[in-house]
PyMOL Python script that loads the backbone (N, CA, C, O; Angstrom):
from pymol import cmd

cmd.read_pdbstr("""\
ATOM      1  N   MET A   1       7.855  35.240 -42.422  1.00  0.00           N
ATOM      2  CA  MET A   1       7.056  35.481 -41.249  1.00  0.00           C
ATOM      3  C   MET A   1       5.574  35.299 -41.629  1.00  0.00           C
ATOM      4  O   MET A   1       5.147  35.742 -42.695  1.00  0.00           O
ATOM      5  N   LYS A   2       4.817  34.664 -40.779  1.00  0.00           N
ATOM      6  CA  LYS A   2       3.440  34.403 -41.198  1.00  0.00           C
ATOM      7  C   LYS A   2       2.615  35.662 -40.895  1.00  0.00           C
ATOM      8  O   LYS A   2       2.710  36.310 -39.853  1.00  0.00           O
ATOM      9  N   GLY A   3       1.791  35.938 -41.928  1.00  0.00           N
ATOM     10  CA  GLY A   3       0.870  37.080 -41.818  1.00  0.00           C
ATOM     11  C   GLY A   3       1.424  38.379 -42.246  1.00  0.00           C
ATOM     12  O   GLY A   3       0.774  39.401 -42.027  1.00  0.00           O
ATOM     13  N   ILE A   4       2.660  38.429 -42.883  1.00  0.00           N
ATOM     14  CA  ILE A   4       3.229  39.516 -43.238  1.00  0.00           C
ATOM     15  C   ILE A   4       3.636  39.433 -44.728  1.00  0.00           C
ATOM     16  O   ILE A   4       4.300  38.473 -45.120  1.00  0.00           O
ATOM     17  N   LEU A   5       3.257  40.406 -45.550  1.00  0.00           N
ATOM     18  CA  LEU A   5       3.525  40.402 -46.970  1.00  0.00           C
ATOM     19  C   LEU A   5       3.754  41.794 -47.541  1.00  0.00           C
ATOM     20  O   LEU A   5       3.484  42.796 -46.878  1.00  0.00           O
ATOM     21  N   LYS A   6       4.207  41.849 -48.665  1.00  0.00           N
ATOM     22  CA  LYS A   6       4.536  43.071 -49.372  1.00  0.00           C
ATOM     23  C   LYS A   6       3.610  43.305 -50.531  1.00  0.00           C
ATOM     24  O   LYS A   6       3.382  42.405 -51.339  1.00  0.00           O
ATOM     25  N   ARG A   7       3.090  44.459 -50.622  1.00  0.00           N
ATOM     26  CA  ARG A   7       2.099  44.772 -51.793  1.00  0.00           C
ATOM     27  C   ARG A   7       2.494  46.166 -52.354  1.00  0.00           C
ATOM     28  O   ARG A   7       3.316  46.907 -51.816  1.00  0.00           O
ATOM     29  N   CYS A   8       1.803  46.442 -53.515  1.00  0.00           N
ATOM     30  CA  CYS A   8       1.886  47.705 -54.127  1.00  0.00           C
ATOM     31  C   CYS A   8       0.644  48.061 -54.834  1.00  0.00           C
ATOM     32  O   CYS A   8      -0.246  47.214 -54.913  1.00  0.00           O
ATOM     33  N   ALA A   9       0.497  49.213 -55.348  1.00  0.00           N
ATOM     34  CA  ALA A   9      -0.667  49.720 -55.885  1.00  0.00           C
ATOM     35  C   ALA A   9      -0.492  49.924 -57.446  1.00  0.00           C
ATOM     36  O   ALA A   9      -1.260  50.660 -58.065  1.00  0.00           O
ATOM     37  N   CYS A  10       0.486  49.284 -58.023  1.00  0.00           N
ATOM     38  CA  CYS A  10       0.769  49.372 -59.478  1.00  0.00           C
ATOM     39  C   CYS A  10      -0.420  48.750 -60.242  1.00  0.00           C
ATOM     40  O   CYS A  10      -1.002  47.781 -59.754  1.00  0.00           O
ATOM     41  N   ARG A  11      -0.775  49.246 -61.351  1.00  0.00           N
ATOM     42  CA  ARG A  11      -1.895  48.703 -62.089  1.00  0.00           C
ATOM     43  C   ARG A  11      -1.413  48.073 -63.442  1.00  0.00           C
ATOM     44  O   ARG A  11      -0.447  48.548 -64.040  1.00  0.00           O
ATOM     45  N   ASP A  12      -2.050  47.090 -63.866  1.00  0.00           N
ATOM     46  CA  ASP A  12      -1.782  46.393 -65.092  1.00  0.00           C
ATOM     47  C   ASP A  12      -2.365  47.341 -66.187  1.00  0.00           C
ATOM     48  O   ASP A  12      -3.550  47.676 -66.209  1.00  0.00           O
ATOM     49  N   PRO A  13      -1.478  47.722 -67.046  1.00  0.00           N
ATOM     50  CA  PRO A  13      -1.958  48.681 -68.188  1.00  0.00           C
ATOM     51  C   PRO A  13      -3.041  48.131 -69.060  1.00  0.00           C
ATOM     52  O   PRO A  13      -3.882  48.887 -69.547  1.00  0.00           O
ATOM     53  N   GLY A  14      -3.052  46.812 -69.280  1.00  0.00           N
ATOM     54  CA  GLY A  14      -4.111  46.142 -70.096  1.00  0.00           C
ATOM     55  C   GLY A  14      -5.504  46.028 -69.368  1.00  0.00           C
ATOM     56  O   GLY A  14      -6.531  46.299 -69.989  1.00  0.00           O
ATOM     57  N   THR A  15      -5.536  45.652 -68.139  1.00  0.00           N
ATOM     58  CA  THR A  15      -6.690  45.442 -67.525  1.00  0.00           C
ATOM     59  C   THR A  15      -7.104  46.591 -66.572  1.00  0.00           C
ATOM     60  O   THR A  15      -8.290  46.777 -66.302  1.00  0.00           O
ATOM     61  N   GLY A  16      -6.140  47.335 -66.082  1.00  0.00           N
ATOM     62  CA  GLY A  16      -6.492  48.391 -65.154  1.00  0.00           C
ATOM     63  C   GLY A  16      -6.523  47.941 -63.700  1.00  0.00           C
ATOM     64  O   GLY A  16      -6.758  48.763 -62.814  1.00  0.00           O
ATOM     65  N   ARG A  17      -6.294  46.655 -63.429  1.00  0.00           N
ATOM     66  CA  ARG A  17      -6.387  46.001 -62.124  1.00  0.00           C
ATOM     67  C   ARG A  17      -5.007  46.171 -61.362  1.00  0.00           C
ATOM     68  O   ARG A  17      -3.931  46.226 -61.957  1.00  0.00           O
ATOM     69  N   GLU A  18      -5.134  46.244 -60.088  1.00  0.00           N
ATOM     70  CA  GLU A  18      -3.848  46.343 -59.255  1.00  0.00           C
ATOM     71  C   GLU A  18      -3.107  44.911 -59.304  1.00  0.00           C
ATOM     72  O   GLU A  18      -3.669  43.817 -59.315  1.00  0.00           O
ATOM     73  N   HIS A  19      -1.786  45.149 -59.330  1.00  0.00           N
ATOM     74  CA  HIS A  19      -0.994  43.914 -59.225  1.00  0.00           C
ATOM     75  C   HIS A  19      -1.008  43.300 -57.772  1.00  0.00           C
ATOM     76  O   HIS A  19      -1.031  42.084 -57.579  1.00  0.00           O
ATOM     77  N   GLY A  20      -0.992  44.213 -56.798  1.00  0.00           N
ATOM     78  CA  GLY A  20      -0.957  43.752 -55.374  1.00  0.00           C
ATOM     79  C   GLY A  20       0.297  43.035 -55.049  1.00  0.00           C
ATOM     80  O   GLY A  20       1.375  43.582 -55.282  1.00  0.00           O
ATOM     81  N   ALA A  21       0.236  41.844 -54.525  1.00  0.00           N
ATOM     82  CA  ALA A  21       1.309  41.039 -54.182  1.00  0.00           C
ATOM     83  C   ALA A  21       1.968  40.378 -55.304  1.00  0.00           C
ATOM     84  O   ALA A  21       3.045  39.819 -55.091  1.00  0.00           O
ATOM     85  N   ARG A  22       1.406  40.371 -56.585  1.00  0.00           N
ATOM     86  CA  ARG A  22       1.967  39.833 -57.675  1.00  0.00           C
ATOM     87  C   ARG A  22       2.874  40.744 -58.587  1.00  0.00           C
ATOM     88  O   ARG A  22       3.342  40.330 -59.647  1.00  0.00           O
ATOM     89  N   CYS A  23       3.081  41.968 -58.117  1.00  0.00           N
ATOM     90  CA  CYS A  23       3.887  42.904 -58.938  1.00  0.00           C
ATOM     91  C   CYS A  23       5.288  42.394 -59.212  1.00  0.00           C
ATOM     92  O   CYS A  23       5.972  41.900 -58.315  1.00  0.00           O
ATOM     93  N   PRO A  24       5.709  42.521 -60.471  1.00  0.00           N
ATOM     94  CA  PRO A  24       7.065  42.134 -60.854  1.00  0.00           C
ATOM     95  C   PRO A  24       8.137  42.991 -60.168  1.00  0.00           C
ATOM     96  O   PRO A  24       9.278  42.555 -60.010  1.00  0.00           O
ATOM     97  N   ASP A  25       7.777  44.168 -59.777  1.00  0.00           N
ATOM     98  CA  ASP A  25       8.772  45.055 -59.138  1.00  0.00           C
ATOM     99  C   ASP A  25       9.009  44.978 -57.625  1.00  0.00           C
ATOM    100  O   ASP A  25       9.833  45.691 -57.052  1.00  0.00           O
ATOM    101  N   LEU A  26       8.256  44.092 -57.028  1.00  0.00           N
ATOM    102  CA  LEU A  26       8.369  43.958 -55.564  1.00  0.00           C
ATOM    103  C   LEU A  26       9.685  43.541 -55.140  1.00  0.00           C
ATOM    104  O   LEU A  26      10.020  43.761 -53.976  1.00  0.00           O
ATOM    105  N   SER A  27      10.484  42.955 -55.955  1.00  0.00           N
ATOM    106  CA  SER A  27      11.876  42.503 -55.518  1.00  0.00           C
ATOM    107  C   SER A  27      12.700  43.801 -55.302  1.00  0.00           C
ATOM    108  O   SER A  27      13.694  43.732 -54.578  1.00  0.00           O
ATOM    109  N   LYS A  28      12.369  44.938 -55.859  1.00  0.00           N
ATOM    110  CA  LYS A  28      13.110  46.165 -55.699  1.00  0.00           C
ATOM    111  C   LYS A  28      12.947  46.667 -54.262  1.00  0.00           C
ATOM    112  O   LYS A  28      11.843  46.624 -53.718  1.00  0.00           O
ATOM    113  N   ARG A  29      14.010  47.131 -53.654  1.00  0.00           N
ATOM    114  CA  ARG A  29      14.010  47.571 -52.296  1.00  0.00           C
ATOM    115  C   ARG A  29      12.989  48.643 -51.892  1.00  0.00           C
ATOM    116  O   ARG A  29      12.360  48.564 -50.837  1.00  0.00           O
ATOM    117  N   ARG A  30      12.853  49.606 -52.732  1.00  0.00           N
ATOM    118  CA  ARG A  30      11.994  50.733 -52.370  1.00  0.00           C
ATOM    119  C   ARG A  30      10.664  50.690 -52.983  1.00  0.00           C
ATOM    120  O   ARG A  30       9.975  51.710 -52.998  1.00  0.00           O
ATOM    121  N   HIS A  31      10.241  49.563 -53.501  1.00  0.00           N
ATOM    122  CA  HIS A  31       8.993  49.439 -54.200  1.00  0.00           C
ATOM    123  C   HIS A  31       7.914  48.735 -53.329  1.00  0.00           C
ATOM    124  O   HIS A  31       8.187  47.648 -52.820  1.00  0.00           O
ATOM    125  N   GLY A  32       6.764  49.283 -53.147  1.00  0.00           N
ATOM    126  CA  GLY A  32       5.696  48.618 -52.380  1.00  0.00           C
ATOM    127  C   GLY A  32       5.779  48.936 -50.844  1.00  0.00           C
ATOM    128  O   GLY A  32       6.734  49.564 -50.387  1.00  0.00           O
ATOM    129  N   THR A  33       4.805  48.507 -50.109  1.00  0.00           N
ATOM    130  CA  THR A  33       4.695  48.722 -48.663  1.00  0.00           C
ATOM    131  C   THR A  33       4.408  47.370 -48.050  1.00  0.00           C
ATOM    132  O   THR A  33       3.815  46.504 -48.691  1.00  0.00           O
ATOM    133  N   TRP A  34       4.827  47.188 -46.814  1.00  0.00           N
ATOM    134  CA  TRP A  34       4.559  45.966 -46.067  1.00  0.00           C
ATOM    135  C   TRP A  34       3.278  46.080 -45.289  1.00  0.00           C
ATOM    136  O   TRP A  34       2.884  47.144 -44.813  1.00  0.00           O
ATOM    137  N   MET A  35       2.660  44.953 -45.184  1.00  0.00           N
ATOM    138  CA  MET A  35       1.397  44.872 -44.424  1.00  0.00           C
ATOM    139  C   MET A  35       1.360  43.588 -43.501  1.00  0.00           C
ATOM    140  O   MET A  35       2.129  42.643 -43.673  1.00  0.00           O
ATOM    141  N   PHE A  36       0.414  43.633 -42.520  1.00  0.00           N
ATOM    142  CA  PHE A  36       0.282  42.410 -41.850  1.00  0.00           C
ATOM    143  C   PHE A  36      -1.186  42.097 -41.655  1.00  0.00           C
ATOM    144  O   PHE A  36      -2.039  42.983 -41.723  1.00  0.00           O
ATOM    145  N   SER A  37      -1.453  40.917 -41.428  1.00  0.00           N
ATOM    146  CA  SER A  37      -2.941  40.444 -41.137  1.00  0.00           C
ATOM    147  C   SER A  37      -2.871  39.467 -39.997  1.00  0.00           C
ATOM    148  O   SER A  37      -1.951  38.652 -39.925  1.00  0.00           O
ATOM    149  N   VAL A  38      -3.837  39.539 -39.101  1.00  0.00           N
ATOM    150  CA  VAL A  38      -3.911  38.752 -37.869  1.00  0.00           C
ATOM    151  C   VAL A  38      -5.298  38.506 -37.495  1.00  0.00           C
ATOM    152  O   VAL A  38      -6.092  39.446 -37.520  1.00  0.00           O
ATOM    153  N   ARG A  39      -5.685  37.283 -37.136  1.00  0.00           N
ATOM    154  CA  ARG A  39      -6.976  36.980 -36.715  1.00  0.00           C
ATOM    155  C   ARG A  39      -7.088  37.231 -35.200  1.00  0.00           C
ATOM    156  O   ARG A  39      -6.209  36.798 -34.455  1.00  0.00           O
ATOM    157  N   ILE A  40      -8.169  37.937 -34.707  1.00  0.00           N
ATOM    158  CA  ILE A  40      -8.337  38.273 -33.306  1.00  0.00           C
ATOM    159  C   ILE A  40      -9.553  37.488 -32.798  1.00  0.00           C
ATOM    160  O   ILE A  40     -10.645  37.452 -33.365  1.00  0.00           O
ATOM    161  N   ASP A  41      -9.237  36.881 -31.688  1.00  0.00           N
ATOM    162  CA  ASP A  41     -10.418  36.202 -30.980  1.00  0.00           C
ATOM    163  C   ASP A  41     -11.402  37.246 -30.370  1.00  0.00           C
ATOM    164  O   ASP A  41     -11.016  38.187 -29.677  1.00  0.00           O
ATOM    165  N   THR A  42     -12.642  37.014 -30.669  1.00  0.00           N
ATOM    166  CA  THR A  42     -13.752  37.791 -30.135  1.00  0.00           C
ATOM    167  C   THR A  42     -14.665  36.966 -29.266  1.00  0.00           C
ATOM    168  O   THR A  42     -14.494  35.750 -29.184  1.00  0.00           O
ATOM    169  N   SER A  43     -15.602  37.567 -28.632  1.00  0.00           N
ATOM    170  CA  SER A  43     -16.538  36.815 -27.786  1.00  0.00           C
ATOM    171  C   SER A  43     -17.536  36.009 -28.716  1.00  0.00           C
ATOM    172  O   SER A  43     -18.193  35.083 -28.240  1.00  0.00           O
ATOM    173  N   ARG A  44     -17.640  36.362 -30.011  1.00  0.00           N
ATOM    174  CA  ARG A  44     -18.480  35.576 -30.887  1.00  0.00           C
ATOM    175  C   ARG A  44     -17.742  34.313 -31.399  1.00  0.00           C
ATOM    176  O   ARG A  44     -16.566  34.099 -31.104  1.00  0.00           O
ATOM    177  N   LYS A  45     -18.435  33.534 -32.132  1.00  0.00           N
ATOM    178  CA  LYS A  45     -17.952  32.408 -32.733  1.00  0.00           C
ATOM    179  C   LYS A  45     -16.760  32.599 -33.693  1.00  0.00           C
ATOM    180  O   LYS A  45     -15.711  31.958 -33.639  1.00  0.00           O
ATOM    181  N   ARG A  46     -17.055  33.532 -34.545  1.00  0.00           N
ATOM    182  CA  ARG A  46     -16.022  33.853 -35.615  1.00  0.00           C
ATOM    183  C   ARG A  46     -14.940  34.808 -35.171  1.00  0.00           C
ATOM    184  O   ARG A  46     -15.146  35.770 -34.430  1.00  0.00           O
ATOM    185  N   LYS A  47     -13.805  34.478 -35.667  1.00  0.00           N
ATOM    186  CA  LYS A  47     -12.660  35.468 -35.337  1.00  0.00           C
ATOM    187  C   LYS A  47     -12.738  36.598 -36.325  1.00  0.00           C
ATOM    188  O   LYS A  47     -13.330  36.462 -37.396  1.00  0.00           O
ATOM    189  N   ARG A  48     -12.115  37.760 -35.954  1.00  0.00           N
ATOM    190  CA  ARG A  48     -12.077  38.927 -36.757  1.00  0.00           C
ATOM    191  C   ARG A  48     -10.698  39.052 -37.360  1.00  0.00           C
ATOM    192  O   ARG A  48      -9.694  38.865 -36.672  1.00  0.00           O
ATOM    193  N   LEU A  49     -10.641  39.374 -38.667  1.00  0.00           N
ATOM    194  CA  LEU A  49      -9.443  39.603 -39.326  1.00  0.00           C
ATOM    195  C   LEU A  49      -9.044  41.008 -39.283  1.00  0.00           C
ATOM    196  O   LEU A  49      -9.865  41.847 -39.654  1.00  0.00           O
ATOM    197  N   LEU A  50      -7.861  41.381 -38.869  1.00  0.00           N
ATOM    198  CA  LEU A  50      -7.305  42.696 -38.805  1.00  0.00           C
ATOM    199  C   LEU A  50      -6.229  42.884 -39.805  1.00  0.00           C
ATOM    200  O   LEU A  50      -5.268  42.114 -39.779  1.00  0.00           O
ATOM    201  N   LYS A  51      -6.297  43.864 -40.713  1.00  0.00           N
ATOM    202  CA  LYS A  51      -5.318  44.141 -41.649  1.00  0.00           C
ATOM    203  C   LYS A  51      -4.810  45.513 -41.571  1.00  0.00           C
ATOM    204  O   LYS A  51      -5.651  46.409 -41.494  1.00  0.00           O
ATOM    205  N   ARG A  52      -3.573  45.819 -41.580  1.00  0.00           N
ATOM    206  CA  ARG A  52      -2.923  47.085 -41.614  1.00  0.00           C
ATOM    207  C   ARG A  52      -1.799  47.138 -42.582  1.00  0.00           C
ATOM    208  O   ARG A  52      -1.005  46.201 -42.666  1.00  0.00           O
ATOM    209  N   MET A  53      -1.707  48.201 -43.312  1.00  0.00           N
ATOM    210  CA  MET A  53      -0.618  48.273 -44.296  1.00  0.00           C
ATOM    211  C   MET A  53       0.030  49.658 -44.284  1.00  0.00           C
ATOM    212  O   MET A  53      -0.480  50.563 -43.624  1.00  0.00           O
ATOM    213  N   GLY A  54       1.118  49.841 -44.983  1.00  0.00           N
ATOM    214  CA  GLY A  54       1.806  51.015 -45.005  1.00  0.00           C
ATOM    215  C   GLY A  54       3.141  51.163 -44.279  1.00  0.00           C
ATOM    216  O   GLY A  54       3.672  52.251 -44.056  1.00  0.00           O
ATOM    217  N   TYR A  55       3.635  49.977 -43.930  1.00  0.00           N
ATOM    218  CA  TYR A  55       4.901  49.939 -43.144  1.00  0.00           C
ATOM    219  C   TYR A  55       6.035  49.961 -44.086  1.00  0.00           C
ATOM    220  O   TYR A  55       5.967  49.345 -45.150  1.00  0.00           O
ATOM    221  N   GLU A  56       7.102  50.659 -43.736  1.00  0.00           N
ATOM    222  CA  GLU A  56       8.321  50.731 -44.635  1.00  0.00           C
ATOM    223  C   GLU A  56       9.167  49.537 -44.594  1.00  0.00           C
ATOM    224  O   GLU A  56       9.900  49.287 -45.551  1.00  0.00           O
ATOM    225  N   SER A  57       9.125  48.787 -43.577  1.00  0.00           N
ATOM    226  CA  SER A  57       9.935  47.547 -43.479  1.00  0.00           C
ATOM    227  C   SER A  57       9.175  46.366 -43.017  1.00  0.00           C
ATOM    228  O   SER A  57       8.091  46.504 -42.451  1.00  0.00           O
ATOM    229  N   GLN A  58       9.750  45.120 -43.258  1.00  0.00           N
ATOM    230  CA  GLN A  58       9.124  43.925 -42.808  1.00  0.00           C
ATOM    231  C   GLN A  58       9.210  43.871 -41.339  1.00  0.00           C
ATOM    232  O   GLN A  58       8.279  43.385 -40.696  1.00  0.00           O
ATOM    233  N   GLY A  59      10.275  44.344 -40.756  1.00  0.00           N
ATOM    234  CA  GLY A  59      10.427  44.353 -39.283  1.00  0.00           C
ATOM    235  C   GLY A  59       9.376  45.265 -38.586  1.00  0.00           C
ATOM    236  O   GLY A  59       8.827  44.917 -37.540  1.00  0.00           O
ATOM    237  N   ALA A  60       9.129  46.416 -39.193  1.00  0.00           N
ATOM    238  CA  ALA A  60       8.117  47.353 -38.632  1.00  0.00           C
ATOM    239  C   ALA A  60       6.777  46.682 -38.630  1.00  0.00           C
ATOM    240  O   ALA A  60       6.029  46.778 -37.657  1.00  0.00           O
ATOM    241  N   ALA A  61       6.440  45.951 -39.792  1.00  0.00           N
ATOM    242  CA  ALA A  61       5.123  45.344 -39.794  1.00  0.00           C
ATOM    243  C   ALA A  61       5.014  44.231 -38.856  1.00  0.00           C
ATOM    244  O   ALA A  61       3.931  43.991 -38.323  1.00  0.00           O
ATOM    245  N   ALA A  62       6.132  43.480 -38.597  1.00  0.00           N
ATOM    246  CA  ALA A  62       6.156  42.384 -37.601  1.00  0.00           C
ATOM    247  C   ALA A  62       5.988  42.964 -36.197  1.00  0.00           C
ATOM    248  O   ALA A  62       5.244  42.401 -35.394  1.00  0.00           O
ATOM    249  N   GLU A  63       6.647  44.052 -35.885  1.00  0.00           N
ATOM    250  CA  GLU A  63       6.539  44.675 -34.542  1.00  0.00           C
ATOM    251  C   GLU A  63       5.127  45.143 -34.260  1.00  0.00           C
ATOM    252  O   GLU A  63       4.658  44.952 -33.138  1.00  0.00           O
ATOM    253  N   ALA A  64       4.416  45.747 -35.209  1.00  0.00           N
ATOM    254  CA  ALA A  64       3.042  46.215 -35.157  1.00  0.00           C
ATOM    255  C   ALA A  64       2.222  45.000 -34.913  1.00  0.00           C
ATOM    256  O   ALA A  64       1.393  45.022 -34.003  1.00  0.00           O
ATOM    257  N   ARG A  65       2.387  43.895 -35.681  1.00  0.00           N
ATOM    258  CA  ARG A  65       1.495  42.722 -35.562  1.00  0.00           C
ATOM    259  C   ARG A  65       1.843  42.162 -34.201  1.00  0.00           C
ATOM    260  O   ARG A  65       0.861  41.764 -33.574  1.00  0.00           O
ATOM    261  N   ASP A  66       2.869  42.054 -33.673  1.00  0.00           N
ATOM    262  CA  ASP A  66       3.209  41.499 -32.338  1.00  0.00           C
ATOM    263  C   ASP A  66       2.577  42.423 -31.239  1.00  0.00           C
ATOM    264  O   ASP A  66       2.231  41.933 -30.164  1.00  0.00           O
ATOM    265  N   HIS A  67       2.436  43.684 -31.492  1.00  0.00           N
ATOM    266  CA  HIS A  67       1.856  44.628 -30.500  1.00  0.00           C
ATOM    267  C   HIS A  67       0.360  44.352 -30.417  1.00  0.00           C
ATOM    268  O   HIS A  67      -0.199  44.447 -29.325  1.00  0.00           O
ATOM    269  N   VAL A  68      -0.287  44.031 -31.462  1.00  0.00           N
ATOM    270  CA  VAL A  68      -1.708  43.759 -31.507  1.00  0.00           C
ATOM    271  C   VAL A  68      -1.915  42.490 -30.726  1.00  0.00           C
ATOM    272  O   VAL A  68      -3.046  42.020 -30.600  1.00  0.00           O
TER     273      VAL A  68
END
""", "prot")
cmd.dss("prot")
cmd.show_as("cartoon", "prot")
cmd.util.cbc("prot")
cmd.orient("prot")
């Protein structure tokens, strides 16, 4: 699904930076949370990017994105 991805807040022990969408444990079922991002048309020239995360399933994130 376009605009939906899974992320986590695990940190690399060497650098201290978050893995984000590149975490090796994201294939595990209960690891990470789902998020969506969508561009919203505004009255200005530029579109606005809306991001929300913390959904337990891909379907819940897709439903929230479709609601927007």
